[in-house]
DRENPABA-51896 format. One record per residue: residue number from 0; chain; x, y, z of N, C-alpha, C in turn. Coordinates in steps of 0.1 Angstrom, whole numbers. Each point is the difference from the previous one (the first is absolute). Example, Ala and Ser with C-alpha at 12.3 -4.5 7.8 and 13.67 -1.06 7.14 Angstrom:
# DRENPABA-51896
(atom 0, 'A', (132, -57, 78), (-9, 12, 0), (9, 12, 0))
(atom 1, 'A', (-4, 11, -7), (9, 11, 0), (-8, 11, 8))
This chain:
# DRENPABA-51896
(atom 0, 'A', (2334, -446, 2787), (0, -5, -12), (-1, -15, 3))
(atom 1, 'A', (-10, -7, -8), (-3, -13, 3), (10, -8, -4))
(atom 2, 'A', (3, -11, 9), (12, -9, -1), (-2, -11, -11))
(atom 3, 'A', (12, -3, -7), (-2, -6, -11), (-2, -18, 4))
(atom 4, 'A', (3, -1, 14), (-2, -13, 3), (-5, 1, 13))
(atom 5, 'A', (-11, -6, 6), (-6, 1, 12), (-2, -16, 4))
(atom 6, 'A', (7, -3, 12), (-4, -14, 6), (-6, 4, 14))
(atom 7, 'A', (-13, -8, 3), (-6, 1, 15), (-4, -13, 2))
(atom 8, 'A', (6, -4, 12), (-4, -13, 7), (6, -11, -6))
(atom 9, 'A', (10, 0, -7), (5, -10, -9), (5, -12, 8))
(atom 10, 'A', (-5, -13, -1), (7, -11, 6), (1, -10, -8))
(atom 11, 'A', (8, -9, 1), (0, -14, -5), (4, -11, 8))
(atom 12, 'A', (-9, -11, 1), (1, -11, 8), (0, -15, -12))
(atom 13, 'A', (8, -7, -1), (1, -11, -6), (-9, -13, 7))
(atom 14, 'A', (-1, -10, -7), (-9, -9, 4), (5, -10, 11))
(atom 15, 'A', (16, 0, 0), (9, -4, 10), (-2, 7, 14))
(atom 16, 'A', (-4, 11, 0), (-3, 8, 12), (9, 12, 0))
(atom 17, 'A', (11, 1, -7), (9, 8, -2), (-6, 14, -2))
(atom 18, 'A', (4, 10, 9), (-6, 12, -1), (11, 8, -8))
(atom 19, 'A', (0, 4, -12), (10, 5, -9), (1, 14, 0))
(atom 20, 'A', (-13, 7, 1), (0, 15, 4), (-12, 1, 10))
(atom 21, 'A', (4, 11, 9), (-7, 5, 9), (-7, 11, -5))
(atom 22, 'A', (-9, 7, 7), (-11, 10, -5), (12, 12, -3))
(atom 23, 'A', (0, 3, -16), (9, 8, -3), (-8, 14, -6))
(atom 24, 'A', (4, 10, 2), (-6, 12, -4), (10, 8, -4))
(atom 25, 'A', (1, 4, -15), (10, 9, -5), (-6, 6, -13))
(atom 26, 'A', (5, 14, 0), (-5, 7, -13), (16, 4, -7))
(atom 27, 'A', (1, 1, -11), (10, 6, -7), (-4, 8, -12))
(atom 28, 'A', (8, 11, 0), (-3, 12, -7), (4, -4, -14))
(atom 29, 'A', (-6, 9, -11), (5, -1, -15), (12, 7, 1))
(atom 30, 'A', (10, -9, -9), (14, 6, -3), (11, -2, 11))
(atom 31, 'A', (-6, -10, 13), (7, 0, 9), (9, -11, -2))
(atom 32, 'A', (14, -3, 6), (9, -11, 1), (-4, -8, 12))
(atom 33, 'A', (-5, -9, 4), (-4, -8, 13), (8, -12, -1))
(atom 34, 'A', (11, 0, 12), (9, -14, 2), (-6, -5, 12))
(atom 35, 'A', (-4, -14, -4), (-3, -10, 12), (12, -10, 3))
(atom 36, 'A', (3, 3, 13), (11, -8, 6), (-7, -12, 8))
(atom 37, 'A', (8, -9, 2), (-2, -12, 8), (6, -12, 0))
(atom 38, 'A', (4, -7, 10), (7, -12, -2), (-9, -11, -10))
(atom 39, 'A', (8, -12, -4), (-6, -9, -8), (-12, -7, 9))
(atom 40, 'A', (-13, -1, -7), (-9, -5, 8), (-9, 9, 6))
(atom 41, 'A', (5, 14, -2), (-8, 11, 9), (-15, 2, -9))
(atom 42, 'A', (0, -4, -14), (-14, 6, -1), (1, 10, -12))
(atom 43, 'A', (12, 1, -5), (2, 12, -11), (-7, -6, -11))
(atom 44, 'A', (4, -11, -8), (-5, -6, -11), (-14, -1, 0))
(atom 45, 'A', (-6, -5, 12), (-15, -4, 2), (-8, 12, -3))
(atom 46, 'A', (5, 13, 8), (-5, 11, -1), (0, 5, -14))
(atom 47, 'A', (9, 1, -8), (2, 4, -13), (-7, -9, -9))
(atom 48, 'A', (-3, -14, 1), (-8, -11, -6), (-14, 5, 2))
(atom 49, 'A', (-6, 6, 14), (-12, 3, 2), (-5, 10, -10))
(atom 50, 'A', (10, 11, -1), (-2, 14, -6), (-4, -5, -15))
(atom 51, 'A', (7, -7, -5), (3, -4, -12), (-13, -11, -8))
(atom 52, 'A', (-8, -2, 11), (-11, -10, -4), (6, -16, -2))
(atom 53, 'A', (10, -3, 6), (8, -13, -3), (-5, -8, 14))
(atom 54, 'A', (-1, 4, 9), (-2, -5, 14), (-17, 6, 5))
(atom 55, 'A', (-8, -7, 3), (-13, 4, 3), (-1, 3, 18))
(atom 56, 'A', (-1, 12, 2), (2, 2, 16), (-11, -7, 6))
(atom 57, 'A', (1, -2, 15), (-10, -6, 5), (-11, 13, 6))
(atom 58, 'A', (4, 11, 2), (-7, 11, 3), (6, 12, -4))
(atom 59, 'A', (-8, 10, -3), (4, 13, -3), (0, 7, -14))
(atom 60, 'A', (2, 9, -3), (-3, 8, -13), (13, 5, -5))
(atom 61, 'A', (1, -2, -14), (12, 6, -5), (-7, 10, -10))
(atom 62, 'A', (6, 11, -2), (-5, 10, -13), (14, 4, -6))
(atom 63, 'A', (0, -2, -15), (11, 3, -6), (-3, 11, -11))
(atom 64, 'A', (3, 11, 1), (-5, 11, -11), (-15, 2, 1))
(atom 65, 'A', (-8, -2, 10), (-13, 2, -1), (-8, -13, 1))
(atom 66, 'A', (9, -11, -3), (-6, -14, -5), (1, -9, 11))
(atom 67, 'A', (-9, -4, 3), (0, -15, 10), (6, -12, -6))
(atom 68, 'A', (14, -3, 7), (4, -11, -7), (-8, -13, -3))
(atom 69, 'A', (-9, -3, 8), (-11, -12, 0), (-11, 2, -6))
(atom 70, 'A', (-7, 9, 3), (-12, 6, -8), (2, 3, -16))
(atom 71, 'A', (12, 8, -2), (2, 4, -15), (16, -3, -4))
(atom 72, 'A', (3, -12, 2), (11, -5, 1), (6, 4, -17))
(atom 73, 'A', (-6, -1, -10), (5, 3, -12), (5, 15, -1))
(atom 74, 'A', (-9, 7, 5), (4, 16, -2), (12, 3, 9))
(atom 75, 'A', (-1, -4, 16), (9, 0, 5), (15, -5, -3))
(atom 76, 'A', (1, -13, -5), (12, -6, -6), (5, 7, -11))
(atom 77, 'A', (-8, 7, -8), (7, 7, -9), (7, 12, 3))
(atom 78, 'A', (-2, 5, 13), (9, 12, 5), (12, -6, 7))
(atom 79, 'A', (4, -13, 1), (9, -6, 5), (12, -7, -8))
(atom 80, 'A', (14, 3, 2), (10, -7, -5), (5, -9, 11))
(atom 81, 'A', (4, -12, -1), (6, -7, 9), (12, -7, -3))
(atom 82, 'A', (11, 0, 5), (13, -6, -1), (3, -12, 14))
(atom 83, 'A', (-4, -10, -5), (2, -10, 13), (11, -3, 0))
(atom 84, 'A', (4, -8, 11), (13, -4, 6), (4, -12, -14))
(atom 85, 'A', (-10, -7, -1), (3, -13, -9), (1, 5, -15))
(atom 86, 'A', (9, -8, -6), (3, 3, -14), (-13, -9, -10))
(atom 87, 'A', (-10, 5, 0), (-11, -9, -7), (-3, 6, -16))
(atom 88, 'A', (7, -4, -7), (-3, 3, -15), (0, -15, -11))
(atom 89, 'A', (-6, 1, -11), (0, -10, -9), (14, -1, -5))
(atom 90, 'A', (9, -11, 3), (12, -1, -4), (4, -2, -16))
(atom 91, 'A', (-13, -3, -7), (2, -3, -13), (-4, 14, -8))
(atom 92, 'A', (-3, 7, 6), (-4, 13, -6), (13, 13, -3))
(atom 93, 'A', (-3, 6, -12), (11, 12, 3), (-5, 11, 9))
(atom 94, 'A', (10, 8, 3), (-2, 12, 8), (-10, 8, -4))
(atom 95, 'A', (1, 4, -14), (-11, 10, -5), (-14, -7, -1))
(atom 96, 'A', (-1, -11, -5), (-13, -8, 2), (-6, 0, 16))
(atom 97, 'A', (10, -2, 7), (-6, -4, 16), (-6, 14, 6))
(atom 98, 'A', (9, 14, -2), (-5, 11, 4), (-11, 6, -6))
(atom 99, 'A', (0, -3, -14), (-14, 4, -8), (-12, -6, 3))
(atom 100, 'A', (0, -13, 4), (-9, -8, 3), (-4, 1, 14))
(atom 101, 'A', (9, 6, 11), (-5, 4, 11), (-8, 12, 0))
(atom 102, 'A', (3, 10, -10), (-7, 12, -5), (-15, -2, -2))
(atom 103, 'A', (-2, -9, -8), (-12, -4, -6), (-10, -8, 12))
(atom 104, 'A', (6, -5, 9), (-6, -7, 11), (-8, 11, 7))
(atom 105, 'A', (2, 12, 1), (-3, 9, 7), (-12, 8, -8))
(atom 106, 'A', (-4, -4, -13), (-8, 5, -10), (6, 12, -6))
(atom 107, 'A', (12, 4, 1), (5, 9, -7), (3, -1, -15))
(atom 108, 'A', (0, 12, -8), (-1, 0, -13), (16, -1, -2))
(atom 109, 'A', (6, -7, -12), (14, -1, -3), (4, 15, -1))
(atom 110, 'A', (11, 0, 5), (11, 13, 0), (13, -8, 1))
(atom 111, 'A', (5, -1, -15), (14, -4, -1), (9, 10, 3))
(atom 112, 'A', (-1, 13, 0), (8, 10, 5), (1, -1, 14))
(atom 113, 'A', (-10, -2, 8), (2, 0, 14), (9, -12, 5))
(atom 114, 'A', (-3, -8, -7), (8, -18, 3), (14, 4, -4))
(atom 115, 'A', (3, 4, -10), (13, 4, -6), (7, 9, 11))
(atom 116, 'A', (-4, 11, 5), (5, 8, 8), (0, -5, 14))
(atom 117, 'A', (-5, -10, 4), (-2, -8, 15), (14, -7, -3))
(atom 118, 'A', (1, -8, -13), (11, -10, 0), (14, 8, 0))
(atom 119, 'A', (-1, 10, -7), (13, 7, -2), (6, 8, 14))
(atom 120, 'A', (-13, 4, 9), (4, 3, 12), (5, -8, 9))
(atom 121, 'A', (-4, -14, 0), (4, -12, 6), (11, -8, -4))
(atom 122, 'A', (8, 8, -11), (12, -7, -9), (-6, -15, -6))
(atom 123, 'A', (-12, 0, -4), (-5, -12, -6), (-2, -2, -14))
(atom 124, 'A', (1, 10, -7), (-3, 3, -13), (9, -7, -9))
(atom 125, 'A', (13, -4, 2), (8, -7, -5), (-3, -15, 2))
(atom 126, 'A', (-8, -5, 10), (-3, -14, 3), (-14, -3, -4))
(atom 127, 'A', (-8, 12, -8), (-14, 0, -2), (-5, -13, -6))
(atom 128, 'A', (8, -6, -9), (-2, -14, -8), (5, -10, 6))
(atom 129, 'A', (5, -1, 12), (7, -10, 8), (-11, -7, 7))
(atom 130, 'A', (-1, -15, 2), (-7, -6, 5), (4, 2, 18))
(atom 131, 'A', (-11, 1, 7), (2, 3, 16), (11, -12, 5))
(atom 132, 'A', (-1, -12, -5), (5, -10, 6), (18, 2, 1))
(atom 133, 'A', (0, 9, -14), (19, 2, -3), (6, 10, 9))
(atom 134, 'A', (-10, 9, 9), (3, 11, 7), (7, -3, 14))
(atom 135, 'A', (9, 7, 4), (4, 1, 13), (-9, 5, 7))
(atom 136, 'A', (3, -5, 19), (-11, 3, 7), (-2, 17, 2))
(atom 137, 'A', (9, 7, -2), (-1, 14, 0), (-9, 4, -10))
(atom 138, 'A', (0, -4, -14), (-6, 3, -10), (-14, -5, 1))
(atom 139, 'A', (-3, -13, 5), (-14, -3, 4), (-6, 8, 12))
(atom 140, 'A', (7, 5, 5), (-4, 13, 11), (-4, 9, -7))
(atom 141, 'A', (6, 8, -10), (-2, 11, -8), (-12, -4, -7))
(atom 142, 'A', (-3, -12, -7), (-12, -3, -7), (-11, 1, 9))
(atom 143, 'A', (1, -5, 12), (-14, 2, 12), (-3, 15, 1))
(atom 144, 'A', (12, 7, 1), (-7, 14, 2), (-3, 7, -11))
(atom 145, 'A', (3, -4, -14), (-9, 5, -8), (-12, -7, -7))
(atom 146, 'A', (-4, -11, 6), (-13, -6, 0), (-7, 8, 11))
(atom 147, 'A', (6, 3, 13), (-10, 8, 11), (-5, 13, -8))
(atom 148, 'A', (11, 7, -9), (-2, 13, -4), (-7, 2, -12))
(atom 149, 'A', (-2, -12, -7), (-5, -1, -16), (-15, 8, -2))
(atom 150, 'A', (-7, 1, 12), (-13, 3, -3), (-1, 16, 6))
(atom 151, 'A', (11, 6, 5), (1, 12, 1), (-8, 2, 13))
(atom 152, 'A', (2, -7, 13), (-7, -2, 12), (1, 14, 8))
(atom 153, 'A', (-9, 5, 9), (0, 11, 9), (7, -4, 13))
(atom 154, 'A', (2, -12, 4), (5, -6, 10), (7, -12, 1))
(atom 155, 'A', (13, 0, 3), (12, -12, -2), (2, -3, 12))
(atom 156, 'A', (0, -14, 1), (4, -6, 11), (11, -7, -3))
(atom 157, 'A', (13, -1, 7), (12, -5, -1), (3, -13, 14))
(atom 158, 'A', (0, -10, -4), (2, -10, 10), (13, -5, 1))
(atom 159, 'A', (11, 6, 9), (13, -4, 0), (6, 3, -14))
(atom 160, 'A', (-2, 10, -9), (4, 2, -14), (15, -3, -2))
(atom 161, 'A', (10, 6, 9), (12, -5, -4), (7, -11, 10))
(atom 162, 'A', (-7, -8, 5), (5, -13, 8), (8, -7, -10))
(atom 163, 'A', (14, -2, 4), (7, -8, -10), (4, 4, -15))
(atom 164, 'A', (-2, 14, -1), (4, 5, -14), (13, 7, 2))
(atom 165, 'A', (5, 4, -13), (11, 6, 2), (2, 15, 0))
(atom 166, 'A', (10, 9, 4), (-1, 11, 3), (-3, 9, -12))
(atom 167, 'A', (4, -3, -11), (-6, 6, -13), (-16, -1, 1))
(atom 168, 'A', (-7, -9, 1), (-13, 0, 1), (-6, 8, 11))
(atom 169, 'A', (4, -2, 11), (-2, 9, 12), (-2, 13, -2))
(atom 170, 'A', (12, 6, -7), (1, 14, -4), (-9, 4, -11))
(atom 171, 'A', (-2, -7, -9), (-11, 1, -12), (-15, -2, 5))
(atom 172, 'A', (-2, -6, 13), (-13, -5, 3), (-3, 15, 7))
(atom 173, 'A', (7, 5, 10), (-2, 12, 9), (-1, 12, -10))
(atom 174, 'A', (9, 2, -9), (-2, 10, -10), (-15, 0, -7))
(atom 175, 'A', (-5, -12, -3), (-13, -2, -6), (-12, 3, 11))
(atom 176, 'A', (5, -3, 13), (-10, 4, 12), (-2, 12, -1))
(atom 177, 'A', (10, 11, 2), (1, 11, 0), (-8, 7, -14))
(atom 178, 'A', (1, -3, -11), (-5, 6, -10), (-17, -4, -1))
(atom 179, 'A', (-2, -11, 4), (-15, -3, 4), (-7, 6, 9))
(atom 180, 'A', (6, 4, 12), (-4, 10, 9), (-1, 11, -5))
(atom 181, 'A', (7, 6, -6), (-1, 15, -8), (-12, 1, -8))
(atom 182, 'A', (-3, -13, -3), (-13, 1, -12), (-13, -3, 7))
(atom 183, 'A', (4, -1, 14), (-14, -1, 8), (-4, -16, 7))
(atom 184, 'A', (8, -9, -7), (-1, -13, 5), (5, -2, 14))
(atom 185, 'A', (-13, -9, 8), (1, -1, 13), (10, -14, 2))
(atom 186, 'A', (7, -2, 8), (10, -10, 1), (1, -7, 13))
(atom 187, 'A', (-2, -11, 1), (-2, -11, 13), (10, -10, -1))
(atom 188, 'A', (12, 1, 6), (9, -10, 2), (3, -8, 11))
(atom 189, 'A', (4, -11, 0), (9, -6, 11), (12, -3, -5))
(atom 190, 'A', (9, 2, 11), (15, -4, -2), (10, -7, 10))
(atom 191, 'A', (9, -5, -1), (9, -3, 13), (8, 12, -3))
(atom 192, 'A', (3, 4, -10), (11, 10, 0), (-4, 15, 6))
(atom 193, 'A', (1, -1, 11), (-6, 11, 7), (6, 13, -3))
(atom 194, 'A', (13, 1, -4), (6, 12, -7), (-11, 5, -9))
(atom 195, 'A', (-4, -7, -9), (-8, 4, -12), (-12, 7, 6))
(atom 196, 'A', (-7, -6, 10), (-12, 7, 7), (3, 12, 5))
(atom 197, 'A', (14, 1, 6), (3, 12, 5), (1, 11, -9))
(atom 198, 'A', (6, -4, -12), (1, 9, -9), (-11, 6, -10))
(atom 199, 'A', (-8, -11, -1), (-11, 1, -12), (-15, 4, 7))
(atom 200, 'A', (-3, -3, 12), (-14, -2, 6), (-4, 14, 5))
(atom 201, 'A', (-12, 6, 0), (-6, 9, 7), (-6, -4, 12))
(atom 202, 'A', (-4, -12, 0), (-6, -6, 14), (5, -13, 2))
(atom 203, 'A', (1, -5, 10), (4, -13, 5), (-10, -5, 9))
(atom 204, 'A', (-2, -14, -3), (-9, -9, 8), (8, -10, 6))
(atom 205, 'A', (-4, -8, 10), (7, -11, 6), (-8, -9, 4))
(atom 206, 'A', (0, -12, -6), (-11, -11, 4), (9, -11, 5))
(atom 207, 'A', (-5, -6, 12), (4, -11, 8), (-12, -10, 3))
(atom 208, 'A', (2, -12, -3), (-10, -9, 4), (-15, 4, -4))
(atom 209, 'A', (0, 6, -13), (-13, 4, -5), (-5, 11, 2))
(atom 210, 'A', (5, 7, 12), (-4, 12, 6), (7, 14, -4))
(atom 211, 'A', (-5, 11, -6), (8, 11, -4), (2, 6, 12))
(atom 212, 'A', (11, -1, 5), (6, 5, 13), (3, 16, 1))
(atom 213, 'A', (1, 4, -13), (7, 16, -2), (-1, 5, -14))
(atom 214, 'A', (-6, 9, -1), (-2, 10, -14), (4, 15, 3))
(atom 215, 'A', (11, 3, -5), (5, 12, 2), (4, 6, -12))
(atom 216, 'A', (5, 14, 1), (5, 8, -12), (13, -4, 4))
(atom 217, 'A', (7, -2, -11), (15, -4, 2), (8, 8, 5))
(atom 218, 'A', (2, 14, -1), (8, 8, 7), (-6, 2, 15))
(atom 219, 'A', (-12, 0, -1), (-6, 3, 18), (3, -13, 8))
(atom 220, 'A', (1, -11, -6), (4, -13, 6), (12, 1, 5))
(atom 221, 'A', (9, 4, -11), (15, 1, 3), (3, 11, 14))
(atom 222, 'A', (-9, 9, -3), (3, 12, 10), (-4, -5, 14))
(atom 223, 'A', (-12, -7, -1), (-7, -5, 12), (8, -11, 8))
(atom 224, 'A', (3, -8, -8), (8, -12, 6), (12, -3, -2))
(atom 225, 'A', (6, 7, -9), (16, 0, -2), (6, 3, 11))
(atom 226, 'A', (13, -5, 6), (9, 0, 8), (14, 7, -7))
(atom 227, 'A', (5, 5, 8), (16, 5, -4), (10, -9, 10))
(atom 228, 'A', (11, -3, -7), (8, -7, 7), (13, 9, 2))
(atom 229, 'A', (6, 3, 13), (12, 7, 0), (12, -12, 1))
(atom 230, 'A', (9, -2, -7), (13, -7, 1), (12, 6, 5))
(atom 231, 'A', (4, -4, 13), (15, 6, 1), (9, -7, -1))
(atom 232, 'A', (13, 4, -8), (9, -10, 0), (11, 2, 10))
(atom 233, 'A', (2, -5, 10), (9, 2, 12), (11, -2, -1))
(atom 234, 'A', (9, 10, 6), (15, 1, 1), (8, -14, 3))
(atom 235, 'A', (-6, -5, 13), (3, -11, 7), (-14, -7, 1))
(atom 236, 'A', (3, -15, -5), (-12, -10, 3), (-4, 0, 14))
(atom 237, 'A', (-14, -3, 4), (-4, -4, 10), (-6, -12, 3))
(atom 238, 'A', (3, -8, 12), (-5, -11, 1), (-16, -4, 4))
(atom 239, 'A', (-1, 13, 8), (-17, -1, 2), (-4, 14, 0))
(atom 240, 'A', (-13, 1, -2), (-7, 13, 2), (3, 6, 16))
(atom 241, 'A', (5, 13, 2), (3, 2, 14), (-18, 4, 7))
(atom 242, 'A', (0, -1, 12), (-14, -1, 5), (-5, 13, -2))
(atom 243, 'A', (10, 10, 2), (-3, 15, -4), (-9, 2, -14))
(atom 244, 'A', (0, -6, -8), (-5, 2, -13), (-16, -9, 0))
(atom 245, 'A', (0, -6, 11), (-13, -8, 0), (-14, 6, -7))
(atom 246, 'A', (-1, 14, 6), (-13, 6, -4), (-2, 3, -14))
(atom 247, 'A', (11, -1, -9), (-3, 2, -14), (-1, -14, -8))
(atom 248, 'A', (4, -11, 7), (-3, -13, -6), (9, -1, -12))
(atom 249, 'A', (14, 3, 4), (6, -2, -12), (6, -14, -3))
(atom 250, 'A', (7, -5, -11), (4, -14, 0), (13, 2, -7))
(atom 251, 'A', (7, -8, 1), (15, -4, -4), (1, -6, -12))
(atom 252, 'A', (8, 4, -13), (-1, -8, -11), (15, 0, -3))
(atom 253, 'A', (1, -11, -13), (14, 0, -5), (12, -2, 11))
(atom 254, 'A', (-4, -10, 8), (9, -7, 10), (4, 14, 10))
(atom 255, 'A', (-8, 10, 3), (4, 9, 10), (3, 13, -5))
(atom 256, 'A', (2, -1, -14), (7, 13, -5), (-13, 9, -6))
(atom 257, 'A', (-12, -1, 1), (-10, 8, -6), (-10, 1, 14))
(atom 258, 'A', (-7, 9, 1), (-12, 3, 12), (-9, 3, -8))
(atom 259, 'A', (-12, -4, 1), (-11, 4, -11), (-13, 4, 11))
(atom 260, 'A', (-5, 8, -5), (-12, 10, 8), (-12, -1, -10))
(atom 261, 'A', (-11, -3, 2), (-12, 0, -7), (-9, 12, 5))
(atom 262, 'A', (-3, 10, -9), (-8, 9, 7), (-12, 6, -9))
(atom 263, 'A', (-11, 4, 5), (-10, 6, -9), (4, 16, -4))
(atom 264, 'A', (3, 2, -12), (2, 10, -6), (-11, 12, 0))
(atom 265, 'A', (-12, -5, 2), (-11, 10, 2), (-3, 7, 15))
(atom 266, 'A', (8, -7, 9), (-3, 6, 14), (8, 12, 1))
(atom 267, 'A', (-2, 10, 7), (7, 11, 5), (11, 1, 5))
(atom 268, 'A', (-1, -11, 9), (14, -4, 8), (2, -13, -7))
(atom 269, 'A', (11, -2, -5), (6, -13, -6), (8, -8, 9))
(atom 270, 'A', (8, 7, 10), (8, -6, 9), (14, -1, -5))
(atom 271, 'A', (3, 6, -14), (14, -3, -5), (7, 9, 8))
(atom 272, 'A', (-2, 13, 1), (8, 10, 7), (6, -5, 14))
(atom 273, 'A', (-10, -6, 10), (1, -4, 12), (8, -13, -2))
(atom 274, 'A', (0, -7, -8), (7, -12, 0), (15, 2, -6))
(atom 275, 'A', (1, 11, -6), (16, 1, -6), (6, 9, 12))
(atom 276, 'A', (-4, 10, 9), (2, 3, 12), (4, -11, 10))
(atom 277, 'A', (-6, -8, 1), (-1, -11, 11), (13, -9, -5))
(atom 278, 'A', (3, -1, -14), (15, -5, -5), (9, 6, 4))
(atom 279, 'A', (-2, 13, -2), (11, 10, 2), (3, -4, 18))
(atom 280, 'A', (-8, 1, 7), (3, 2, 16), (5, -17, 2))
(atom 281, 'A', (-4, -9, -9), (5, -12, 6), (16, -4, -7))
(atom 282, 'A', (5, 10, -11), (12, 0, -5), (-2, -10, -11))
(atom 283, 'A', (-10, -2, -6), (-2, -12, -10), (2, 8, -16))
(atom 284, 'A', (10, -1, -5), (5, 10, -11), (-6, -7, -11))
(atom 285, 'A', (-6, 7, -14), (-2, -7, -11), (5, 5, -14))
(atom 286, 'A', (5, -8, -6), (7, 8, -15), (-12, 4, -9))
(atom 287, 'A', (-11, -3, -2), (-9, 1, -10), (-16, -2, 4))
(atom 288, 'A', (-7, 7, -5), (-15, -4, 2), (-7, 2, -10))
(atom 289, 'A', (-12, -7, -5), (-9, 4, -8), (-13, -6, 1))
(atom 290, 'A', (-12, 4, -6), (-13, -3, 5), (-5, -5, -14))
(atom 291, 'A', (-11, -8, 2), (-3, -9, -12), (-19, -1, 3))
(atom 292, 'A', (-7, 4, -10), (-16, -1, 1), (-3, -12, -3))
(atom 293, 'A', (-9, -6, 7), (-7, -13, -2), (-8, -1, -15))
(atom 294, 'A', (4, -8, -7), (-7, -3, -9), (-15, -8, -3))
(atom 295, 'A', (-4, 2, -11), (-14, -8, 2), (-1, -14, 3))
(atom 296, 'A', (11, -7, -4), (2, -12, 2), (3, -4, 17))
(atom 297, 'A', (9, 9, 8), (-3, 2, 15), (-11, -1, 4))
(atom 298, 'A', (-8, 12, -5), (-15, 2, 7), (-7, -13, -2))
(atom 299, 'A', (0, -7, -12), (-10, -12, -5), (6, -10, 10))
(atom 300, 'A', (11, -2, 1), (6, -11, 10), (-6, 2, 14))
(atom 301, 'A', (1, 14, 5), (-5, 0, 12), (-14, 1, 2))
(atom 302, 'A', (-9, 4, -7), (-13, -2, -2), (-3, -19, 0))
(atom 303, 'A', (7, -4, -9), (-4, -14, 2), (1, -7, 12))
(atom 304, 'A', (12, 0, 4), (5, -1, 15), (-8, 1, 10))
(atom 305, 'A', (-6, 12, 1), (-5, 9, 9), (-15, -8, -1))
(atom 306, 'A', (-7, -2, -8), (-13, -9, -4), (0, -13, 6))
(atom 307, 'A', (15, -7, -5), (-1, -12, 1), (3, -4, 18))
(atom 308, 'A', (5, 9, 2), (5, -2, 16), (-15, 3, 9))
(atom 309, 'A', (-8, 12, -9), (-13, 0, 8), (-9, -13, 1))
(atom 310, 'A', (-1, -5, -14), (-8, -12, 0), (5, -9, 8))
(atom 311, 'A', (14, -1, 3), (5, -12, 5), (-4, 1, 18))
């Protein structure tokens, strides 16, 4: 299947000399939800802006649904909807006029039924005649989403779409994303709410200092890099880790009341049985034990720290 987005050799260097994007190669399939993760200043917004034609790349090509974003900008841009971080709307226009006008900008014929359906889905219909300036921040964010979807794009970019919004909007937003994906819309999102990426994404990309350091199918990533943690609630607290436990590299937590052992659950021999036997031999009793799987956030933090450490 031909990818709906194809990026080859994409770089961006500003006149100041700042290299915001190092050579990036990435393909995204139709109907996929792709989450782009990275700390502030990593290049997430620059990458999205380049694909949307807002930022001119220094080198490389970007193809959106078969159209080169630079050579055939208008046709490529018609395929794309963008919800930016910033709330940029005409404060004196009404909700209905703003969303309807946005559809016309892309050369789409009027479709009042589609606009009404969109506004209702985003709980904006009752506010359709209100001026943008009178709306709350959450409602303005809903308007931005409606504008991005007004021309029925096949590709939707969401740049930190739920940052600073209420729980209700976040829930509505992700319900809408699921429905759009079911309709075949490709969705690329950046987010600081890593649990959202963990729940929603098919694949995850991690960008750091302008470099795409990892692209992986989400479940494969968690299986490959995820760690499990065994926590033992001790009967009696320990002041130090006995030297006999050195090979397991365990750590004391909760003022000596907990013993923590991190292991790779994919290995045939995890070390857990032998650790428990050694504890028994040493007469160290525990009241309870539990295991927890690394989250996508844990993996993201470890990747960023590892890469930062390597760069240092």
